[in-house]
C-alpha positions in Angstrom: -0.1 0.1 0.1 1.1 3.1 -1.2 0.5 7.2 -1.9 -0.2 7.3 -5.6 1.2 10.6 -6.3 1.1 14.6 -5.2 3.1 15.4 -2.5 3.8 12.1 -0.5 4.3 9.9 -3.9 5.8 6.4 -3.3 5.3 6.9 0.8 5.0 3.5 1.8 1.7 3.5 4.5 1.7 1.3 7.6 -0.7 -1.6 7.6 -2.5 -3.6 9.9 -0.9 -7.0 11.4 -3.9 -8.5 11.7 -7.2 -8.5 9.2 -10.1 -6.4 11.6 -8.8 -3.6 8.9 -9.6 -3.6 5.7 -7.9 -1.7 3.4 -8.8 -0.2 0.5 -6.5 -1.8 -2.8 -4.1 0.6 -4.3 -6.2 -0.4 -7.9 -9.1 0.3 -6.7 -7.8 3.8 -4.6 -6.1 4.7 -8.2 -9.6 4.7 -9.5 -11.2 6.5 -7.4 -9.0 9.5 -7.6 -8.8 9.4 -11.1 -12.4 9.9 -11.0 -12.3 13.0 -8.5 -9.1 14.1 -10.3 -10.3 17.7 -10.1 -12.4 17.5 -6.9 -9.9 17.5 -4.0 -7.4 20.6 -4.0 -8.1 23.0 -1.3 -11.5 21.0 -0.2 -12.0 20.1 3.5 -12.2 15.7 3.5 -13.5 13.3 6.0 -12.2 10.2 6.1 -15.1 7.8 8.0 -13.8 4.9 9.3 -10.4 6.0 9.0 -8.4 2.1 9.2 -5.4 3.1 7.8 -6.2 6.7 6.6 -4.9 6.1 3.3 -7.9 7.7 1.6 -7.4 11.2 3.2 -3.7 11.0 3.0 -4.1 10.1 -0.4 -6.3 13.5 -0.5 -3.8 15.2 1.5 -1.3 14.2 -0.4 -3.0 15.6 -3.9 -3.8 19.3 -2.3 -6.8 18.6 0.0 -6.7 21.8 2.4 -7.5 19.5 5.5 -8.6 16.0 6.7 -10.5 14.6 9.7 -10.1 10.8 10.2 -12.2 9.1 12.5 -11.9 5.9 13.8 -13.2 3.7 16.7 -10.3 1.2 16.8 -7.4 2.5 18.7 -5.0 0.5 16.8 -6.3 2.0 13.9 -5.7 5.6 14.7 -2.0 4.7 15.7 -1.6 3.5 12.2 -3.8 6.8 11.1 -0.8 8.8 12.9 2.0 7.0 11.8 0.9 7.4 8.2 0.2 10.9 8.5 3.9 11.6 10.5 5.8 8.7 7.9 4.2 11.4 4.5 5.1 14.6 6.7 1.2 15.5 6.1 -0.9 16.7 9.0 -4.3 15.8 10.1 -7.3 15.5 12.8 -7.5 11.7 14.1 -10.3 11.2 16.1 -11.5 8.3 17.8 -15.4 8.1 17.8 -18.4 6.4 16.2 -19.0 7.8 13.0 -22.5 8.7 13.6 -22.0 10.4 16.9 -19.0 12.4 15.1 -21.3 13.1 12.0 -24.0 14.4 14.5 -21.4 17.2 15.4 -18.9 17.4 13.2 -19.1 20.1 10.5 -19.3 20.4 6.9 -17.2 18.5 4.5 -16.7 18.7 0.7 -15.5 15.2 0.3 -16.4 12.3 2.7 -15.4 8.7 2.4 -17.6 6.1 4.0 -15.4 2.8 4.4 -17.4 1.0 6.9 -16.6 -2.8 7.6 -18.5 -4.7 5.4 -21.8 -6.5 6.5 -21.9 -3.8 9.7 -25.1 -2.5 8.4 -24.0 1.2 8.6 -24.4 2.8 4.8 -28.4 3.4 5.6 -27.8 5.2 8.8 -24.3 7.2 7.9 -26.0 8.2 4.6 -29.4 9.3 6.4 -27.2 11.4 9.4 -25.3 12.9 6.8 -28.4 14.5 5.1 -30.6 15.0 8.4 -27.4 17.3 9.8 -26.4 18.4 6.2 -22.7 17.5 6.4 -21.8 18.2 3.1 -21.6 21.5 1.1 -23.3 21.9 -1.9 -21.0 20.1 -4.9 -19.7 18.2 -2.4 -19.2 14.2 -3.2 -19.6 11.2 -0.7 -18.2 8.0 -1.8 -19.2 4.7 0.2 -17.0 1.1 -0.9 -18.6 -1.6 0.0 -19.0 -5.1 -1.3 -20.1 -5.6 -5.4 -23.2 -7.0 -4.1 -24.4 -4.6 -1.6 -27.4 -2.4 -2.5 -26.3 0.9 -1.6 -29.8 3.1 -0.6 -30.9 6.3 -2.7 -30.5 9.5 -1.1 -33.4 12.4 -1.4 -32.8 15.9 -2.9 -30.9 17.7 -2.9 -28.5 14.8 -2.5 -28.4 11.7 -5.6 -26.6 9.0 -6.1 -24.6 9.7 -9.8 -22.9 6.9 -10.4 -21.6 3.2 -9.0 -18.1 1.7 -10.4 -17.4 -1.9 -9.7 -14.0 -3.2 -9.4 -13.7 -7.1 -8.6 -15.0 -8.0 -5.5 -15.2 -4.2 -4.4 -18.2 -1.1 -5.2 -18.0 2.5 -5.4 -20.8 4.6 -5.4 -20.5 8.2 -5.7 -23.3 10.6 -4.2 -23.4 14.5 -4.8 -25.3 17.3 -3.2 -26.6 19.2 -6.1 -26.2 23.3 -5.5 -29.4 25.3 -5.2 -30.9 26.8 -8.2 -31.0 30.6 -7.6 -33.3 33.2 -9.5 -32.6 36.8 -10.3 
């Protein structure tokens, strides 16, 4: 596992010794950031269920203004901190339940949602993002799931834009559409 491009390009990232954390593969991560290529620089990013922190770290390496890493697992957060340090990057690292954090976490331009598979967390997380309004106008939510997982739709102004399948993994992109103004 490595940082693909940007200021920390090529840096190897620490991975867990056990399999409680399931890092995104480099191929899936590269595809994800190819899709996001013009939507990262200067953005505020939330890496929810951070695991190793690699998605938020990749965003920071590519010019994101700020990243917040949230995970309940203490070992995961140690890995995130080690990876940030190894890449010469900084971010806010918090040990907290994802939904609890969303209820008070503020607004983000990009939100990565990669919970443990089969934990049933996609629906409550997406519902909380909508009800609290954690996503800025034009912002993007990216959910990583098993290929077979049926990810929920979201009510306006949110909508599922597209799903991509890479082997056993699915990425779903949701956007928050900008409000139309009348003159």
